[in-house]
N, C-alpha and C positions, 0 to 999 in steps of 0.2 A: 927367729923368735919374734922380732918386731913386725915382720910381714904378716905373720899369723895374727898378731894382736891388731894390726891395722885392718886386716880383713874382717876380724870379729867386730871391731868398732864400726866399720863402714857398712855392715849389713843393715838392711832396712828395719828388721825387728829391734835391733839395739837402739837405733835412732828413734823409732816410735816409742820405745819404752822410756828413753831419756826425756822426750817431749812430754810424755804422760806424767812423769814424776815432777817436772818443772810446772806443768799446768796444774797438777794436783796440789802442789805446794802453794801456788798463787791463789787457787780457789779456796784452799783451807784458810789462808790468812784473811781473805775477804769474809768468809763465813764466820770465823772467830771474831772479827770486828763487828759483824752483824749481831752475833749473840751477845757480845760484851756491851755494845752500845744501844741495842734496841730491845732484845729479848730479856736480858737481865734486868733492866729498869722496869719492864712490864711485870716481871716476876716480883720485883721488890714492891711494886704498887699493889699487887694482888696478895702476896703472902707476908709482906712486911720484912722480907730478908733480901739482901743484895743480890744473891744468885741462888741457884738450885742446890749448891753444895751443902747448905745448912738446913734445907727443907727435908722433913721426914728423917731425922737422925735419931738413932737409938744408941744408948751407951750400955754396954754389958760389962760387969765386973769392974767398973770404974776406970777401965783402961781401953777397952775395945769399943770403937765408935763405928757403927754401921750407918752409912749415909745413902739412903735410897735416892735422895735428890741428886747426889753427885752422879749416880748411875744414870738417872733420867737425863741429866745435863749432858753427859757423854753421848747417850743415845740420840738426843736432840741434835747435838753437834754433828754426829755421824750422818744422820738423816739429811740434815741441811747440806752437808758437803756432798753426799751422794746425789741429791736432787740437783744441786748446782752443777756438778760434773756432768750429769746426764743431759740436762737441758742446755748447758752452755758449751759443752765439748762434744759429747757423743752424738746428739741429734744433728748438729751442723755437719760433723764429719760424715755421718751416714748419708745425709742428703747429698753432700759433695761426691761421695763414692757412687751413689746411685746415678747421679747426673753424668759422671765420667764413664761409668759402665755403659750407659745408654749411648753416649757419644762414641765410645770405642766400638760398641756393637754395630752401630750404623756404619762406621768406617769399614769394619770387617765385612759386613754384608755387601758394601759397594765394591770392595776388593774381590770378593768371591764372584760377583757378577762380572767383573772385568776379566777374571781368569777363565780360560777355556778348559773344560775337564779333559782328562786323557782320552776318554771315549770319544769325545767330539773331535779331538785332535786326530785320532785314528781314522775316524770317518772322513774327515777332510783330506787326510793323506791318501786314503784309498780312492777318493774322488779324483784327486790330482793324478794318481797313477793311471786310473781308468781313462781320463782325458788324454794323457800322454800316449797311451796305447792306441786309442782311436786315431790320434794324429799320425802315429807311425803307420797304421794301416792305410790311411788315405794318402800318405806321401809315397808309399812303395807301390809301384804298378805291379799288376799280376804277372805280366810277361817279363819281369826283370830277370836278366841272365846272371845275376850276381851269385846265384847258388842258394840264396836264402828263400825258402818257401814259407809262405804264411799259412798257418793252419787256421781253418775257420770252423 
């Protein structure tokens, strides 16, 4: 049971997902700080309210409060987190993958050049056999009494 769990945890996809969650949490905290300390004060300067939560609010039946500003604030937070994750995490990772793929592709091409194909190996072997047969013909005289006759 523990071996299966260890195998599951050590798989590349699981580790990638864990790194993504940690990086997402870190980026989210940075973006939340940006919204709280920069964007909300700008909104307060424009609308006179401390954040978007109280902008464009409607009260229905004295109890139900609809806040368009809160929805806009959540969308703004989401967009900022998505932009930050894309430019700070995905773009560099994709560049790194492209560079590593090019490097590995060059190495594979060099390895393929070094390896001789099976067709070429067959041709080389047949040339060696032909050369050996020619050597045997020149070494055995025609008048040999050994009983071996060479067929030409």
